[in-house]
N, C-alpha and C positions, 0 to 999 in steps of 0.2 A: 737730273737735278731739278729741284722745285724752283719755279719762278712765279712771283705774284703777277707778273705781266700776262701769264697764261690763265689766270682766273677769268672766267667768262665775262663778268661785268667790266673788269679792268680792260680786257682785250677789246670789247665792244666800244668802250669809251676812247681807247687809243685809235681805233679805226675811225670813229666819228670825228675825232680831233684832226686826224690826218686829212680827211675829206675837207674839213673847214680850212686848214692851213694850206693844203695843196691846191684846192680848187675854189675856195671861197664860197662853198655851198654847204647846205645842210644835207645829211645823209639821204633824206627823202628826195632831194633834187638831183643827186648824183647819178650818172650813167653807170651801167654795170662795169664798164671798163675802169671808170674812176674808183668805184668801190673795190674792184680787184686790185688796183694799184695801191689804194689805201691799206688794204689787208696785207699786201706784200711788204709795205714799209713797216707795218706793225709787227709782222713776224720777224723781219730783219732786226728791228730794234730790240725785240725780245731775246734774240739768240746771239747778237753780235759779240757780247762780252765773252760768252762761252766759246764762240767760234774763234775769237782772237786768242784766248787762253789755250785752246787746242792747237792752234797753229804754232804758238810759241813753244809748247811742249814738244811738238813734232820736230821743230827746227833744232831743239836741243838734243834730240835723240838721233838725229841723222849723223851717221859716221862720216869719216873723211872720204870714203869711197862712194858716197852718195846713197848708201842703202840705209833704210831705217833700222835702228838698233832697238826696236820695240819688241 
């Protein structure tokens, strides 16, 4: 599924914004760990809607005996 959030410039801007809001720093000042965390949050935000939709679909498909009916 296509997501504008995974366009390169959009994703880079999301990471930069995460660094700013999480650590109150510019990307150039962030440590590698802080950048990693900012990237992780950006990925999570990009996939969370699809992730939740998948979970709801899965829950609907699980039969009474606990087995997936997919």
